[in-house]
Structure formats: C-alpha cells, structure tokens
C-alpha positions in Angstrom: 255.1 199.1 203.1 256.8 200.5 206.2 259.6 203.1 206.6 263.1 201.6 206.6 263.8 203.1 210.0 260.9 201.0 211.5 262.4 197.7 210.4 265.0 196.9 213.0 266.9 193.6 213.4 268.8 192.5 216.5 271.7 190.2 215.5 273.2 188.1 218.3 276.4 186.1 217.7 279.5 185.4 219.7 281.8 186.0 216.7 282.4 189.7 216.0 283.2 189.0 212.3 279.8 187.3 211.9 278.1 190.3 213.6 279.8 192.8 211.2 279.1 190.7 208.1 275.4 190.3 208.9 275.0 193.9 209.9 276.6 195.1 206.7 274.6 192.7 204.5 271.2 193.5 206.2 272.0 197.2 206.1 272.5 197.0 202.4 269.0 195.4 202.1 267.6 198.5 204.0 267.2 197.0 207.5 268.4 198.9 210.6 270.5 196.6 212.8 271.6 196.4 216.4 274.2 193.8 217.5 275.0 191.9 220.7 277.7 189.3 221.3 277.4 188.5 225.0 274.7 188.0 227.7 275.0 191.5 229.1 274.5 193.1 225.6 271.6 190.8 224.8 269.9 191.6 228.1 270.2 195.3 227.5 268.8 195.0 223.9 265.9 192.8 225.0 264.9 195.3 227.7 264.4 197.8 224.9 261.9 195.6 223.2 260.2 194.1 226.3 256.5 193.4 225.8 256.8 193.3 222.0 256.2 190.2 220.0 259.1 189.7 217.7 260.1 186.8 215.4 263.3 184.9 216.4 265.6 183.1 213.9 268.1 180.8 215.5 271.4 180.3 213.5 273.7 177.5 214.7 276.4 175.2 213.5 274.7 172.6 215.6 271.0 173.2 215.0 269.9 169.8 216.3 271.0 171.1 219.8 268.6 174.1 219.6 265.1 173.9 221.2 263.2 174.6 218.0 260.1 175.5 219.9 261.9 178.7 221.0 262.4 179.9 217.4 260.2 180.9 214.5 262.9 179.5 212.2 266.3 177.9 212.5 269.1 178.2 209.9 272.0 175.7 210.1 275.4 177.4 209.7 276.8 177.9 207.2 273.9 179.3 205.1 273.7 181.4 202.0 272.8 185.0 202.7 269.9 184.7 200.3 268.3 182.1 202.6 268.6 184.4 205.6 267.1 187.3 203.6 264.2 185.0 202.5 263.5 184.0 206.1 263.7 187.5 207.4 261.5 189.0 204.7 258.9 186.3 205.4 258.7 187.5 209.1 259.4 191.2 208.9 258.2 194.0 206.6 260.4 194.6 203.7 262.1 198.0 204.0 261.2 200.7 201.5 264.4 201.9 199.7 265.3 205.5 200.5 
C-alpha cells in the first residue's frame, strides 16, 4: 500500500459546492485533493502532471454527450458517493490511514 500523501486526486467541476463536497468526502477517505473550476485552473493543474499517465473519470448530468473514449470511467450525475469511491479505488491505490 502507498502513503496517503502520494494518492492525489484532481477534481474538476464548474460548481464550487460540488468541488467542496467531493474534496471533503475524498479527504475523509484519505485522498489528497486539488480542485479546478475553470479552464485556466485546469491548465495549471495539468501542467503539474504533464507526462504522467493518470486515470480520468468523467462525471456529467448528460453523460451521453461525453466522448467516452477520453475517459477511463463515466459516472452520470447524480451518483452515490459510494459509487465514486468504488470507481476511484479501482483505478488508484487505496490510501493508508494515518
């Protein structure tokens, strides 16, 4: 198992309340989170991880409009947090509790 600090998740959403809720929920599970809500913030965050292979989960109220080939998984909104946790844990190491 990996150290909690090494399991980082970038949350991107245009709704600040969703960003806060997901950040809090994932932090309680032991993940370290960064957030972005607009193109400029996303660009800065992606530059930090340039060259790394990362899993991408798309979350949308209109999932049929997403190009599913761009994502490793797609969750239609609304979704239960347990479903998000299951998808993330299948793609990222589970954090070790401190």
